[in-house]
Steps between C-alpha positions, in 0.01 A plus 500: 500500500864423456827673506734520191872456576739597226869503420546162694827312488488190270620302804199585718260221623147505626627426849738810487222735399255356755770567771536856403133576481414305823675783686200725419208250559365160395582396146229298338663421168811567305540451124813545298437445122756312290579514123314217319803413285800522734330466839694799626339753743368799307616761755168580669249346725161550691436467870149477663471598861213461745398869525512825323688666794771229476544551122523882548769456771700262280475721199615811694787320655632299200452727192839614409679289762808304396472128530731232360688774317195662325274795563145356541202639324206424729144629439130389464463241228283619214253267323640304212432671167324276244713452194340528166433167325591441133127518414466854650803650335441628137749379236760757398653532166873450504592693183666184359434429121617196324654500153727770389365775722756618758770278349337167638481328160831637372683382790356153457603485130852600587532237771379225274731592217803464716457121547 
């Protein structure tokens, strides 16, 4: 299982996070997700430790602690929820009607007549 670490500074590195959690046991892996488009850190990360006891000690000590100017949110990571795919989501009616209904066609005619 892994630990969720939220409200991270956008300047944090994997080495910084490893150093903080190493005080409570052996850190197996650290992951800090980044935004796909900007490459900027998303403000949270995940830490895996060697044993359950080490994880519990780190969570108890670091949840709510101030680090790099921010109050950390540290708890057990929950499994990732599956997002619905386009095929599994039913289509919704938007209420938009073309033509003169709701003023759509009228607005189009006024715009064309100006030029």
